[in-house]
N, C-alpha and C positions, 0 to 999 in steps of 0.2 A: 471537556470530557474529563473524567479521573482514570487515572493509571487501570491497564488490565491487570487482573490478578495471575497466579499462577495456574490457577483452575482453569481460569477464561481464554489463556494462551495455549494450555494443552489441550482443550477441546477445540479449539480453532485450527489447532495443527492438525489434529486427529481428523477433524471435517475436512480438511485439504488434503488429505491422504500422506502427511507429512510424519516422520517418526523424529521425537526430541525427545532425549535421554533425560533423565532425573537429573543427570548430573549437569546437563545443559541448560534445564528449564528455567532457571534464575537469570542466565546470560541472556536465552533470548528473549524473555519477558522484558528484562531492562532495556535490550536494544529496540525491541518495538515500541516500546513506550516512548522514547527517546524519538522514535522515527515519528510517530503519531505526534508529538510535541512539536516537532520541527514543523511538521505538514500543517497544522494547525495555525500556526504565525506567518505561513505564507498569504500575501496577498498580491493581487493586480489589480491596481485602481480602474483600469480600463476595461476590463473583463467581461462586464457586464453591458459593455456598447459597442463590443465588438460583434458584426456577423459572422457567424462560421460559415466556413468554405468546406464543400464537398470533399472527401479524400477519395482519392484515388490509388489503390495499392500499385506499388512498383511493378508488380509481373503486369498489370494491366497496360500501362503506360508505356512499357519495351517492347509488349505486342505489335504496338501500332507501327 
């Protein structure tokens, strides 16, 4: 994936209801791109072979 631009990050922030000042936009863009790059490198070799388990919120478990 190519790096997000300042304009794309500004649009994403606005869509999420976040206010990012012009002074912070460069830093936020850099950090977001570094985070995405790190996530893209993450692999789990057996992930496709694991059967998903149902999830029960802790509130449901504690009520029993």
